[in-house]
Biopython code that builds the backbone (N, CA, C, O; Angstrom):
import numpy as np
from Bio.PDB.StructureBuilder import StructureBuilder

atoms = [
    (1, "MET", "N", (19.474, -11.816, -45.713)),
    (1, "MET", "CA", (18.106, -11.879, -45.861)),
    (1, "MET", "C", (17.513, -12.079, -47.153)),
    (1, "MET", "O", (16.427, -12.643, -47.289)),
    (2, "GLN", "N", (18.250, -11.597, -48.182)),
    (2, "GLN", "CA", (17.817, -11.768, -49.713)),
    (2, "GLN", "C", (18.095, -13.167, -50.013)),
    (2, "GLN", "O", (17.302, -13.763, -50.742)),
    (3, "ASP", "N", (19.164, -13.798, -49.528)),
    (3, "ASP", "CA", (19.292, -15.163, -49.842)),
    (3, "ASP", "C", (18.165, -16.199, -49.280)),
    (3, "ASP", "O", (17.950, -17.280, -49.830)),
    (4, "ILE", "N", (17.530, -15.784, -48.218)),
    (4, "ILE", "CA", (16.407, -16.576, -47.716)),
    (4, "ILE", "C", (15.224, -16.340, -48.698)),
    (4, "ILE", "O", (14.560, -17.241, -49.211)),
    (5, "GLU", "N", (15.052, -15.018, -48.888)),
    (5, "GLU", "CA", (13.893, -14.695, -49.768)),
    (5, "GLU", "C", (14.003, -15.434, -51.139)),
    (5, "GLU", "O", (13.046, -16.007, -51.659)),
    (6, "ASN", "N", (15.198, -15.374, -51.654)),
    (6, "ASN", "CA", (15.495, -16.060, -52.984)),
    (6, "ASN", "C", (15.213, -17.541, -52.977)),
    (6, "ASN", "O", (14.763, -18.126, -53.962)),
    (7, "SER", "N", (15.490, -18.119, -51.845)),
    (7, "SER", "CA", (15.407, -19.576, -51.585)),
    (7, "SER", "C", (13.920, -19.874, -51.524)),
    (7, "SER", "O", (13.369, -20.804, -52.112)),
    (8, "ILE", "N", (13.344, -18.985, -50.750)),
    (8, "ILE", "CA", (11.870, -19.137, -50.692)),
    (8, "ILE", "C", (11.072, -19.082, -51.932)),
    (8, "ILE", "O", (10.085, -19.788, -52.138)),
    (9, "ARG", "N", (11.619, -18.083, -52.857)),
    (9, "ARG", "CA", (10.913, -17.716, -54.102)),
    (9, "ARG", "C", (11.039, -18.897, -54.911)),
    (9, "ARG", "O", (10.059, -19.370, -55.487)),
    (10, "GLU", "N", (12.249, -19.430, -54.995)),
    (10, "GLU", "CA", (12.586, -20.516, -55.947)),
    (10, "GLU", "C", (11.759, -21.903, -55.505)),
    (10, "GLU", "O", (11.175, -22.676, -56.264)),
    (11, "ARG", "N", (11.869, -21.975, -54.215)),
    (11, "ARG", "CA", (11.021, -23.189, -53.618)),
    (11, "ARG", "C", (9.532, -23.126, -54.176)),
    (11, "ARG", "O", (8.980, -23.996, -54.850)),
    (12, "ALA", "N", (8.955, -21.814, -53.719)),
    (12, "ALA", "CA", (7.557, -21.726, -54.002)),
    (12, "ALA", "C", (7.236, -21.792, -55.540)),
    (12, "ALA", "O", (6.156, -22.253, -55.909)),
    (13, "TYR", "N", (8.161, -21.336, -56.433)),
    (13, "TYR", "CA", (7.965, -21.577, -57.814)),
    (13, "TYR", "C", (7.878, -22.962, -58.139)),
    (13, "TYR", "O", (6.953, -23.339, -58.858)),
    (14, "HIS", "N", (8.810, -23.856, -57.657)),
    (14, "HIS", "CA", (8.928, -25.270, -57.960)),
    (14, "HIS", "C", (7.547, -25.779, -57.362)),
    (14, "HIS", "O", (6.906, -26.496, -58.130)),
    (15, "LEU", "N", (7.035, -25.551, -56.232)),
    (15, "LEU", "CA", (5.879, -25.973, -55.845)),
    (15, "LEU", "C", (4.630, -25.668, -56.631)),
    (15, "LEU", "O", (3.712, -26.474, -56.777)),
    (16, "TRP", "N", (4.660, -24.369, -57.158)),
    (16, "TRP", "CA", (3.587, -23.954, -57.908)),
    (16, "TRP", "C", (3.526, -24.653, -59.377)),
    (16, "TRP", "O", (2.493, -24.937, -59.982)),
    (17, "ASP", "N", (4.813, -24.860, -59.800)),
    (17, "ASP", "CA", (4.934, -25.655, -61.149)),
    (17, "ASP", "C", (4.487, -26.945, -61.096)),
    (17, "ASP", "O", (3.827, -27.475, -61.989)),
    (18, "ASP", "N", (4.914, -27.603, -59.812)),
    (18, "ASP", "CA", (4.498, -29.031, -59.658)),
    (18, "ASP", "C", (2.910, -29.219, -59.438)),
    (18, "ASP", "O", (2.292, -30.260, -59.658)),
    (19, "ALA", "N", (2.460, -28.205, -59.039)),
    (19, "ALA", "CA", (0.873, -28.142, -58.838)),
    (19, "ALA", "C", (0.204, -27.988, -60.084)),
    (19, "ALA", "O", (-0.980, -28.320, -60.125)),
    (20, "GLY", "N", (0.697, -27.587, -61.007)),
    (20, "GLY", "CA", (0.083, -27.267, -62.307)),
    (20, "GLY", "C", (-0.129, -25.733, -62.560)),
    (20, "GLY", "O", (-0.983, -25.318, -63.344)),
    (21, "ARG", "N", (0.563, -25.063, -61.965)),
    (21, "ARG", "CA", (0.623, -23.544, -62.069)),
    (21, "ARG", "C", (-0.800, -22.803, -62.047)),
    (21, "ARG", "O", (-1.274, -22.048, -62.896)),
    (22, "PRO", "N", (-1.391, -23.276, -60.729)),
    (22, "PRO", "CA", (-2.893, -22.654, -60.551)),
    (22, "PRO", "C", (-2.680, -21.229, -60.372)),
    (22, "PRO", "O", (-1.669, -20.772, -59.839)),
    (23, "ASP", "N", (-3.755, -20.447, -60.875)),
    (23, "ASP", "CA", (-3.862, -18.969, -60.609)),
    (23, "ASP", "C", (-4.207, -18.608, -59.246)),
    (23, "ASP", "O", (-4.853, -19.414, -58.577)),
    (24, "GLY", "N", (-3.863, -17.515, -58.764)),
    (24, "GLY", "CA", (-4.312, -16.933, -57.444)),
    (24, "GLY", "C", (-3.791, -17.679, -56.209)),
    (24, "GLY", "O", (-4.397, -17.497, -55.153)),
    (25, "GLN", "N", (-2.746, -18.487, -56.230)),
    (25, "GLN", "CA", (-2.295, -19.290, -55.200)),
    (25, "GLN", "C", (-0.852, -18.853, -54.643)),
    (25, "GLN", "O", (-0.289, -19.500, -53.761)),
    (26, "ALA", "N", (-0.345, -17.794, -55.184)),
    (26, "ALA", "CA", (0.990, -17.269, -54.872)),
    (26, "ALA", "C", (1.416, -17.236, -53.412)),
    (26, "ALA", "O", (2.532, -17.556, -53.003)),
    (27, "ASP", "N", (0.349, -16.793, -52.644)),
    (27, "ASP", "CA", (0.628, -16.458, -51.145)),
    (27, "ASP", "C", (0.740, -18.064, -50.554)),
    (27, "ASP", "O", (1.697, -18.426, -49.870)),
    (28, "ASN", "N", (-0.224, -18.830, -50.873)),
    (28, "ASN", "CA", (-0.270, -20.259, -50.302)),
    (28, "ASN", "C", (1.151, -20.893, -50.524)),
    (28, "ASN", "O", (1.741, -21.434, -49.589)),
    (29, "PHE", "N", (1.715, -20.808, -51.861)),
    (29, "PHE", "CA", (2.894, -21.576, -52.184)),
    (29, "PHE", "C", (4.055, -20.877, -51.363)),
    (29, "PHE", "O", (4.926, -21.556, -50.818)),
    (30, "TRP", "N", (4.036, -19.521, -51.295)),
    (30, "TRP", "CA", (4.972, -18.624, -50.602)),
    (30, "TRP", "C", (5.143, -19.430, -49.192)),
    (30, "TRP", "O", (6.188, -19.965, -48.823)),
    (31, "LEU", "N", (3.977, -19.410, -48.519)),
    (31, "LEU", "CA", (3.960, -19.813, -47.043)),
    (31, "LEU", "C", (4.384, -21.245, -46.934)),
    (31, "LEU", "O", (5.077, -21.615, -45.986)),
    (32, "ILE", "N", (3.937, -22.164, -47.998)),
    (32, "ILE", "CA", (4.402, -23.488, -47.858)),
    (32, "ILE", "C", (5.884, -23.605, -47.857)),
    (32, "ILE", "O", (6.552, -24.270, -47.065)),
    (33, "ALA", "N", (6.338, -22.836, -48.896)),
    (33, "ALA", "CA", (7.982, -22.869, -49.157)),
    (33, "ALA", "C", (8.663, -22.322, -48.024)),
    (33, "ALA", "O", (9.760, -22.777, -47.702)),
    (34, "GLN", "N", (8.084, -21.325, -47.342)),
    (34, "GLN", "CA", (8.664, -20.515, -46.319)),
    (34, "GLN", "C", (8.882, -21.638, -45.141)),
    (34, "GLN", "O", (9.963, -21.810, -44.578)),
    (35, "HIS", "N", (7.639, -22.403, -44.847)),
    (35, "HIS", "CA", (7.577, -23.260, -43.792)),
    (35, "HIS", "C", (8.548, -24.482, -44.036)),
    (35, "HIS", "O", (9.178, -24.927, -43.076)),
    (36, "GLN", "N", (8.680, -25.008, -45.225)),
    (36, "GLN", "CA", (9.470, -26.131, -45.453)),
    (36, "GLN", "C", (11.050, -25.702, -45.199)),
    (36, "GLN", "O", (11.810, -26.408, -44.536)),
    (37, "LEU", "N", (11.434, -24.481, -45.797)),
    (37, "LEU", "CA", (12.744, -24.208, -45.590)),
    (37, "LEU", "C", (13.139, -23.765, -44.162)),
    (37, "LEU", "O", (14.259, -24.007, -43.712)),
    (38, "LEU", "N", (12.172, -23.099, -43.457)),
    (38, "LEU", "CA", (12.517, -22.965, -42.084)),
    (38, "LEU", "C", (12.536, -24.235, -41.243)),
    (38, "LEU", "O", (13.333, -24.328, -40.309)),
    (39, "GLU", "N", (11.796, -25.090, -41.501)),
    (39, "GLU", "CA", (11.793, -26.384, -40.785)),
    (39, "GLU", "C", (13.091, -27.128, -41.127)),
    (39, "GLU", "O", (13.681, -27.789, -40.274)),
    (40, "ALA", "N", (13.478, -27.020, -42.257)),
    (40, "ALA", "CA", (14.848, -27.833, -42.619)),
    (40, "ALA", "C", (15.988, -27.060, -41.964)),
    (40, "ALA", "O", (16.947, -27.693, -41.522)),
    (41, "SER", "N", (15.941, -25.688, -41.871)),
    (41, "SER", "CA", (17.041, -25.029, -41.226)),
    (41, "SER", "C", (16.960, -25.199, -39.805)),
    (41, "SER", "O", (18.033, -25.152, -39.205)),
    (42, "LEU", "N", (15.836, -25.401, -39.090)),
    (42, "LEU", "CA", (15.801, -25.788, -37.628)),
    (42, "LEU", "C", (16.263, -27.288, -37.507)),
    (42, "LEU", "O", (16.951, -27.605, -36.537)),
    (43, "ASP", "N", (15.951, -28.119, -38.348)),
    (43, "ASP", "CA", (16.440, -29.521, -38.231)),
    (43, "ASP", "C", (18.026, -29.594, -38.332)),
    (43, "ASP", "O", (18.723, -30.410, -37.730)),
    (44, "GLN", "N", (18.446, -28.668, -39.137)),
    (44, "GLN", "CA", (20.022, -28.534, -39.184)),
    (44, "GLN", "C", (20.635, -27.956, -37.955)),
    (44, "GLN", "O", (21.665, -28.459, -37.505)),
    (45, "LEU", "N", (20.098, -26.983, -37.411)),
    (45, "LEU", "CA", (20.539, -26.373, -36.157)),
    (45, "LEU", "C", (20.430, -27.379, -34.949)),
    (45, "LEU", "O", (21.287, -27.380, -34.066)),
    (46, "VAL", "N", (19.318, -28.259, -34.934)),
    (46, "VAL", "CA", (19.187, -29.330, -33.889)),
    (46, "VAL", "C", (20.329, -30.187, -34.110)),
    (46, "VAL", "O", (21.096, -30.443, -33.182)),
    (47, "ALA", "N", (20.499, -30.652, -35.286)),
    (47, "ALA", "CA", (21.595, -31.747, -35.471)),
    (47, "ALA", "C", (23.003, -31.165, -34.981)),
    (47, "ALA", "O", (23.738, -31.820, -34.241)),
    (48, "VAL", "N", (23.325, -29.886, -35.449)),
    (48, "VAL", "CA", (24.485, -29.313, -35.088)),
    (48, "VAL", "C", (24.658, -29.222, -33.572)),
    (48, "VAL", "O", (25.673, -29.606, -32.991)),
    (49, "ALA", "N", (23.552, -28.664, -32.954)),
    (49, "ALA", "CA", (23.772, -28.586, -31.469)),
    (49, "ALA", "C", (23.907, -29.944, -30.894)),
    (49, "ALA", "O", (24.619, -30.111, -29.904)),
    (50, "LYS", "N", (23.295, -30.888, -31.430)),
    (50, "LYS", "CA", (23.447, -32.322, -30.741)),
    (50, "LYS", "C", (25.088, -32.758, -30.920)),
    (50, "LYS", "O", (25.718, -33.325, -30.028)),
    (51, "VAL", "N", (25.579, -32.434, -32.066)),
    (51, "VAL", "CA", (26.915, -32.996, -32.277)),
    (51, "VAL", "C", (28.081, -32.147, -31.449)),
    (51, "VAL", "O", (29.123, -32.632, -31.008)),
    (52, "SER", "N", (27.684, -30.859, -31.354)),
    (52, "SER", "CA", (28.566, -29.986, -30.601)),
    (52, "SER", "C", (28.449, -30.005, -29.084)),
    (52, "SER", "O", (29.282, -29.492, -28.337)),
    (53, "LYS", "N", (27.302, -30.666, -28.673)),
    (53, "LYS", "CA", (27.132, -30.667, -27.301)),
    (53, "LYS", "C", (27.989, -31.762, -26.649)),
    (53, "LYS", "O", (27.755, -32.941, -26.914)),
    (54, "LYS", "N", (29.047, -31.387, -25.740)),
    (54, "LYS", "CA", (29.897, -32.238, -25.117)),
    (54, "LYS", "C", (29.503, -32.177, -23.683)),
    (54, "LYS", "O", (29.012, -31.153, -23.208)),
    (55, "PRO", "N", (29.713, -33.268, -22.979)),
    (55, "PRO", "CA", (29.604, -33.323, -21.529)),
    (55, "PRO", "C", (30.594, -32.550, -20.953)),
    (55, "PRO", "O", (31.749, -32.658, -21.364)),
    (56, "ARG", "N", (30.290, -31.729, -19.994)),
    (56, "ARG", "CA", (31.272, -30.906, -19.313)),
    (56, "ARG", "C", (31.545, -31.437, -17.818)),
    (56, "ARG", "O", (30.713, -32.077, -17.174)),
    (57, "ALA", "N", (32.699, -31.118, -17.401)),
    (57, "ALA", "CA", (33.128, -31.688, -16.094)),
    (57, "ALA", "C", (32.354, -30.672, -15.073)),
    (57, "ALA", "O", (32.314, -29.448, -15.196)),
    (58, "VAL", "N", (31.790, -31.395, -14.108)),
    (58, "VAL", "CA", (31.146, -30.486, -13.050)),
    (58, "VAL", "C", (32.025, -30.291, -11.963)),
    (58, "VAL", "O", (32.552, -31.267, -11.429)),
    (59, "LYS", "N", (32.262, -29.035, -11.541)),
    (59, "LYS", "CA", (33.130, -28.631, -10.572)),
    (59, "LYS", "C", (32.301, -28.737, -9.191)),
    (59, "LYS", "O", (31.141, -28.330, -9.138)),
    (60, "LYS", "N", (32.898, -29.255, -8.175)),
    (60, "LYS", "CA", (32.156, -29.292, -6.926)),
    (60, "LYS", "C", (32.486, -28.028, -6.225)),
    (60, "LYS", "O", (33.577, -27.516, -6.479)),
    (61, "PRO", "N", (31.728, -27.484, -5.417)),
    (61, "PRO", "CA", (31.837, -26.319, -4.744)),
    (61, "PRO", "C", (32.859, -26.459, -3.590)),
    (61, "PRO", "O", (32.985, -27.543, -3.021)),
    (62, "ALA", "N", (33.560, -25.423, -3.253)),
    (62, "ALA", "CA", (34.473, -25.658, -2.096)),
    (62, "ALA", "C", (33.819, -25.869, -0.907)),
    (62, "ALA", "O", (32.695, -25.392, -0.751)),
    (63, "SER", "N", (34.402, -26.575, 0.039)),
    (63, "SER", "CA", (33.843, -27.114, 1.208)),
    (63, "SER", "C", (33.422, -25.827, 2.066)),
    (63, "SER", "O", (34.103, -24.802, 2.045)),
    (64, "THR", "N", (32.374, -25.941, 2.742)),
    (64, "THR", "CA", (31.792, -24.864, 3.580)),
    (64, "THR", "C", (31.811, -25.212, 5.062)),
    (64, "THR", "O", (31.197, -24.525, 5.878)),
    (65, "LYS", "N", (32.555, -26.334, 5.420)),
    (65, "LYS", "CA", (32.445, -26.650, 6.888)),
    (65, "LYS", "C", (33.392, -25.757, 7.495)),
    (65, "LYS", "O", (34.473, -25.395, 7.030)),
    (66, "LYS", "N", (32.882, -25.458, 8.537)),
    (66, "LYS", "CA", (33.626, -24.503, 9.590)),
    (66, "LYS", "C", (34.508, -25.444, 10.513)),
    (66, "LYS", "O", (34.024, -26.490, 10.947)),
    (67, "THR", "N", (35.720, -25.088, 10.789)),
    (67, "THR", "CA", (36.499, -25.838, 11.909)),
    (67, "THR", "C", (36.273, -25.177, 13.272)),
    (67, "THR", "O", (36.034, -23.974, 13.379)),
    (68, "LYS", "N", (36.349, -25.893, 14.152)),
    (68, "LYS", "CA", (36.271, -25.410, 15.624)),
    (68, "LYS", "C", (37.565, -24.721, 15.893)),
    (68, "LYS", "O", (38.636, -25.221, 15.550)),
    (69, "ALA", "N", (37.468, -23.542, 16.522)),
    (69, "ALA", "CA", (38.629, -22.930, 17.180)),
    (69, "ALA", "C", (38.932, -23.528, 18.322)),
    (69, "ALA", "O", (38.012, -23.980, 19.004)),
    (70, "ALA", "N", (40.188, -23.639, 18.721)),
    (70, "ALA", "CA", (40.719, -24.367, 19.823)),
    (70, "ALA", "C", (40.827, -23.336, 21.035)),
    (70, "ALA", "O", (41.262, -23.708, 22.125)),
]
sb = StructureBuilder()
sb.init_structure("model")
sb.init_model(0)
sb.init_chain("A")
sb.init_seg("    ")
for serial, (resi, resn, name, xyz) in enumerate(atoms, 1):
    if name == "N":
        sb.init_residue(resn, " ", resi, " ")
    sb.init_atom(name, np.array(xyz, "f"), 0.0, 1.0, " ", f" {name:<3s}", serial, name[0])
structure = sb.get_structure()
Protein backbone atom coordinates (compact mmCIF):
# COMPACT_ATOMS: atom_id res chain seq x y z
CA MET A 1 0.00 0.00 0.00
CA GLN A 2 2.85 2.38 0.77
CA ASP A 3 4.35 1.75 -2.66
CA ILE A 4 1.14 3.01 -4.23
CA GLU A 5 1.06 6.07 -1.98
CA ASN A 6 4.69 6.84 -2.76
CA SER A 7 4.03 6.50 -6.49
CA ILE A 8 1.03 8.81 -6.25
CA ARG A 9 3.01 11.30 -4.14
CA GLU A 10 5.87 11.34 -6.63
CA ARG A 11 3.54 11.71 -9.63
CA ALA A 12 1.57 14.48 -7.88
CA TYR A 13 4.80 16.32 -7.13
CA HIS A 14 5.86 16.21 -10.77
CA LEU A 15 2.44 17.39 -11.92
CA TRP A 16 2.54 20.24 -9.38
CA ASP A 17 6.09 21.17 -10.39
CA ASP A 18 5.23 21.13 -14.10
CA ALA A 19 2.22 23.38 -13.40
CA GLY A 20 4.47 26.04 -11.85
CA ARG A 21 4.04 25.01 -8.21
CA PRO A 22 0.70 26.70 -7.52
CA ASP A 23 -0.36 27.12 -3.88
CA GLY A 24 -3.42 25.38 -2.45
CA GLN A 25 -3.74 22.71 -5.14
CA ALA A 26 -2.28 19.67 -3.36
CA ASP A 27 -5.56 17.73 -3.31
CA ASN A 28 -6.19 18.33 -7.00
CA PHE A 29 -2.73 17.13 -8.01
CA TRP A 30 -3.04 14.11 -5.68
CA LEU A 31 -6.35 13.08 -7.29
CA ILE A 32 -5.03 13.58 -10.82
CA ALA A 33 -1.94 11.50 -10.03
CA GLN A 34 -4.05 8.81 -8.37
CA HIS A 35 -6.36 8.63 -11.38
CA GLN A 36 -3.46 8.41 -13.84
CA LEU A 37 -1.69 5.65 -11.94
CA LEU A 38 -4.85 3.60 -11.38
CA GLU A 39 -5.79 3.94 -15.04
CA ALA A 40 -2.32 2.77 -16.08
CA SER A 41 -2.59 -0.20 -13.70
CA LEU A 42 -5.98 -1.17 -15.11
CA ASP A 43 -4.65 -0.94 -18.65
CA GLN A 44 -1.83 -3.32 -17.68
CA LEU A 45 -4.26 -5.76 -16.08
CA VAL A 46 -6.45 -5.76 -19.18
CA ALA A 47 -3.42 -6.39 -21.38
CA VAL A 48 -2.31 -9.31 -19.19
CA ALA A 49 -5.83 -10.73 -19.15
CA LYS A 50 -6.01 -10.62 -22.95
CA VAL A 51 -2.66 -12.39 -23.32
CA SER A 52 -3.39 -15.07 -20.74
CA LYS A 53 -6.89 -15.77 -22.01
CA LYS A 54 -6.66 -18.97 -24.02
CA PRO A 55 -9.52 -20.72 -25.73
CA ARG A 56 -10.66 -23.70 -23.71
CA ALA A 57 -12.01 -26.95 -25.06
CA VAL A 58 -15.72 -27.24 -24.49
CA LYS A 59 -16.82 -30.59 -23.13
CA LYS A 60 -20.06 -31.97 -24.47
CA PRO A 61 -22.47 -33.22 -21.84
CA ALA A 62 -23.02 -36.96 -21.61
CA SER A 63 -25.89 -38.22 -23.70
CA THR A 64 -29.19 -38.23 -21.84
CA LYS A 65 -31.07 -40.42 -24.32
CA LYS A 66 -32.86 -43.31 -22.70
CA THR A 67 -32.85 -46.63 -24.40
CA LYS A 68 -35.99 -48.73 -24.68
CA ALA A 69 -36.13 -51.80 -22.52
CA ALA A 70 -36.87 -55.00 -24.45
